[in-house]
C-alpha positions as a Markdown table, in Angstrom:
| # | Residue | x | y | z |
|---|---|---|---|---|
| 1 | Met | -72.1 | 103.2 | 134.3 |
| 2 | Leu | -69.4 | 101.9 | 131.9 |
| 3 | Asp | -68.2 | 98.3 | 132.3 |
| 4 | Pro | -64.5 | 98.4 | 131.7 |
| 5 | Ser | -64.4 | 94.6 | 131.2 |
| 6 | Ala | -66.8 | 94.9 | 128.2 |
| 7 | Ala | -65.3 | 94.8 | 124.7 |
| 8 | Ile | -65.6 | 98.5 | 123.9 |
| 9 | Gly | -64.6 | 99.5 | 120.4 |
| 10 | Pro | -65.7 | 100.0 | 117.0 |
| 11 | Leu | -68.7 | 97.9 | 115.8 |
| 12 | Pro | -68.4 | 96.6 | 112.3 |
| 13 | Asn | -70.1 | 99.5 | 110.2 |
| 14 | Gly | -71.2 | 100.9 | 113.6 |
| 15 | Glu | -73.8 | 98.2 | 113.8 |
| 16 | Phe | -74.7 | 95.6 | 116.4 |
| 17 | Arg | -76.4 | 92.4 | 115.2 |
| 18 | Leu | -78.6 | 90.3 | 117.6 |
| 19 | Pro | -79.8 | 86.8 | 116.5 |
| 20 | Val | -83.4 | 86.0 | 117.4 |
| 21 | Arg | -85.5 | 82.9 | 116.8 |
| 22 | Val | -89.1 | 83.2 | 116.1 |
| 23 | Tyr | -91.1 | 81.0 | 118.5 |
| 24 | Tyr | -94.7 | 80.0 | 118.5 |
| 25 | Glu | -95.4 | 82.5 | 121.3 |
| 26 | Asp | -94.2 | 85.4 | 118.9 |
| 27 | Thr | -96.8 | 84.5 | 116.2 |
| 28 | Asp | -100.4 | 85.0 | 115.5 |
| 29 | Ala | -102.8 | 82.1 | 114.5 |
| 30 | Gly | -101.4 | 82.2 | 111.0 |
| 31 | Gly | -97.7 | 81.5 | 112.1 |
| 32 | Ile | -96.7 | 85.2 | 111.3 |
| 33 | Val | -94.9 | 87.4 | 113.8 |
| 34 | Tyr | -97.4 | 89.5 | 115.7 |
| 35 | His | -96.6 | 93.1 | 114.8 |
| 36 | Ala | -96.0 | 94.3 | 118.5 |
| 37 | Asn | -93.3 | 91.6 | 119.0 |
| 38 | Tyr | -90.9 | 93.4 | 116.7 |
| 39 | Leu | -90.9 | 96.1 | 119.4 |
| 40 | Arg | -89.7 | 93.5 | 121.9 |
| 41 | Phe | -87.0 | 92.1 | 119.6 |
| 42 | Ala | -85.9 | 95.8 | 119.0 |
| 43 | Glu | -85.8 | 96.5 | 122.7 |
| 44 | Arg | -83.7 | 93.4 | 123.4 |
| 45 | Ala | -81.3 | 94.4 | 120.5 |
| 46 | Arg | -80.9 | 98.0 | 121.9 |
| 47 | Thr | -80.3 | 96.7 | 125.4 |
| 48 | Glu | -77.6 | 94.3 | 124.1 |
| 49 | Thr | -76.0 | 97.0 | 122.0 |
| 50 | Leu | -75.6 | 99.1 | 125.1 |
| 51 | Arg | -74.1 | 96.1 | 127.0 |
| 52 | Arg | -71.7 | 95.5 | 124.1 |
| 53 | Leu | -70.6 | 99.2 | 124.5 |
| 54 | Gly | -70.0 | 98.7 | 128.3 |
| 55 | Ile | -73.1 | 100.7 | 129.3 |
| 56 | Asp | -74.7 | 99.1 | 132.4 |
| 57 | Gln | -78.3 | 100.6 | 132.5 |
| 58 | Ser | -78.9 | 99.5 | 136.0 |
| 59 | Arg | -75.8 | 101.2 | 137.2 |
| 60 | Leu | -76.5 | 104.2 | 135.2 |
| 61 | Arg | -79.8 | 104.6 | 136.8 |
| 62 | Glu | -78.5 | 103.8 | 140.3 |
| 63 | Glu | -75.4 | 106.0 | 140.1 |
| 64 | Asn | -76.5 | 108.9 | 137.8 |
| 65 | Asp | -80.3 | 108.9 | 138.0 |
| 66 | Val | -80.3 | 108.5 | 134.3 |
| 67 | Met | -82.6 | 106.3 | 132.2 |
| 68 | Phe | -83.4 | 105.8 | 128.5 |
| 69 | Ile | -87.0 | 105.7 | 127.3 |
| 70 | Val | -88.5 | 105.5 | 123.7 |
| 71 | Arg | -89.9 | 108.9 | 122.8 |
| 72 | Arg | -90.7 | 108.2 | 119.2 |
| 73 | Cys | -90.8 | 105.1 | 117.1 |
| 74 | Thr | -91.7 | 104.8 | 113.4 |
| 75 | Ile | -92.0 | 101.2 | 112.1 |
| 76 | Asp | -92.2 | 100.3 | 108.4 |
| 77 | Phe | -93.5 | 96.7 | 108.1 |
| 78 | Arg | -92.2 | 95.4 | 104.7 |
| 79 | Ser | -92.4 | 91.6 | 104.8 |
| 80 | Pro | -93.5 | 89.1 | 107.5 |
| 81 | Ala | -91.3 | 86.9 | 109.6 |
| 82 | Arg | -92.8 | 83.4 | 110.4 |
| 83 | Leu | -92.6 | 80.8 | 113.0 |
| 84 | Asp | -89.1 | 79.2 | 113.3 |
| 85 | Asp | -87.4 | 81.9 | 111.2 |
| 86 | Ala | -83.9 | 82.8 | 112.3 |
| 87 | Leu | -83.8 | 86.5 | 112.5 |
| 88 | Glu | -81.2 | 89.2 | 112.9 |
| 89 | Ile | -81.9 | 92.6 | 114.6 |
| 90 | Arg | -79.4 | 95.2 | 113.4 |
| 91 | Thr | -79.0 | 98.3 | 115.5 |
| 92 | Arg | -77.1 | 101.5 | 114.8 |
| 93 | Met | -77.0 | 104.5 | 117.1 |
| 94 | Thr | -77.1 | 107.3 | 114.6 |
| 95 | Gly | -76.5 | 110.4 | 116.8 |
| 96 | Trp | -77.5 | 112.4 | 119.8 |
| 97 | Arg | -78.4 | 115.8 | 120.8 |
| 98 | Gly | -78.9 | 117.2 | 124.2 |
| 99 | Ala | -81.2 | 114.7 | 125.8 |
| 100 | Ala | -82.0 | 112.5 | 122.9 |
| 101 | Ile | -80.4 | 109.5 | 121.1 |
| 102 | Glu | -81.3 | 108.7 | 117.5 |
| 103 | Ala | -81.2 | 105.0 | 116.5 |
| 104 | Glu | -82.1 | 102.8 | 113.4 |
| 105 | Gln | -83.0 | 99.3 | 113.6 |
| 106 | Thr | -83.8 | 96.6 | 111.0 |
| 107 | Val | -85.0 | 93.0 | 111.0 |
| 108 | His | -83.7 | 90.5 | 108.6 |
| 109 | Arg | -83.8 | 86.8 | 108.1 |
| 110 | Gln | -80.4 | 85.5 | 109.0 |
| 111 | Gly | -78.2 | 85.2 | 105.9 |
| 112 | Glu | -80.5 | 87.6 | 103.8 |
| 113 | Glu | -80.1 | 91.2 | 103.1 |
| 114 | Gly | -83.7 | 92.1 | 102.5 |
| 115 | Thr | -85.3 | 94.2 | 105.3 |
| 116 | Leu | -88.4 | 92.7 | 106.9 |
| 117 | Val | -89.1 | 95.6 | 109.3 |
| 118 | Ala | -87.3 | 99.0 | 109.7 |
| 119 | Leu | -87.5 | 101.1 | 112.8 |
| 120 | Glu | -86.5 | 104.7 | 113.4 |
| 121 | Leu | -86.4 | 105.7 | 117.1 |
| 122 | Thr | -85.7 | 108.7 | 119.2 |
| 123 | Ile | -84.6 | 107.7 | 122.7 |
| 124 | Ala | -85.0 | 110.2 | 125.5 |
| 125 | Cys | -82.5 | 110.4 | 128.4 |
| 126 | Val | -84.4 | 111.1 | 131.5 |
| 127 | Asn | -84.0 | 111.3 | 135.3 |
| 128 | Gly | -86.1 | 109.4 | 137.8 |
| 129 | Lys | -88.8 | 112.0 | 137.7 |
| 130 | Gly | -89.1 | 111.7 | 134.0 |
| 131 | Arg | -87.4 | 115.0 | 133.2 |
| 132 | Pro | -85.0 | 115.3 | 130.3 |
| 133 | Val | -81.3 | 115.2 | 131.1 |
| 134 | Arg | -78.3 | 115.4 | 128.8 |
| 135 | Val | -76.8 | 112.2 | 127.6 |
| 136 | Pro | -73.9 | 111.5 | 129.8 |
| 137 | Asn | -70.5 | 112.1 | 128.3 |
| 138 | Pro | -69.2 | 108.4 | 128.9 |
| 139 | Val | -72.3 | 107.2 | 127.0 |
| 140 | Arg | -71.6 | 109.6 | 124.0 |
| 141 | Asp | -68.0 | 108.7 | 124.0 |
| 142 | Ala | -69.0 | 104.9 | 123.8 |
| 143 | Phe | -71.2 | 105.7 | 120.8 |
| 144 | Asp | -68.4 | 107.5 | 119.2 |
| 145 | Arg | -66.0 | 104.6 | 119.7 |
| 146 | Ala | -68.7 | 102.2 | 118.3 |
| 147 | Ala | -69.0 | 104.3 | 115.2 |
| 148 | Gly | -65.1 | 104.3 | 114.9 |
| 149 | Ala | -65.2 | 108.2 | 115.2 |
| 150 | Ala | -62.9 | 108.4 | 118.3 |
């Protein structure tokens, strides 16, 4: 479930940053990122955040019958990204309760602070039958360490 070789520790400001380049395939005919592709960018960033924290999702599923699924996602589109933009997806796990994890993600142009897209998510922790299960203690502990709380 946890990869002891991963660099587990506090993330700067509790935030993981993933660089993403906008390719032609990510855009519509006008060269603007197609709205659904922000969900793909965000999913990649959440996956890489978990990897950075030493959480191996495949092992978690195989050994503990635990998976993460998006239960709720609110997206605020503020400004478009365009073909060839260098973006940065910022991810913060903001808390958990029982079988749910709360996360915030924002999309920025690299080197700029203005938010292009903001996402608020509730991620459910479920078993192979789709039933809610508690967030495993090692996962919660990794989130605490990332936030610098432990």
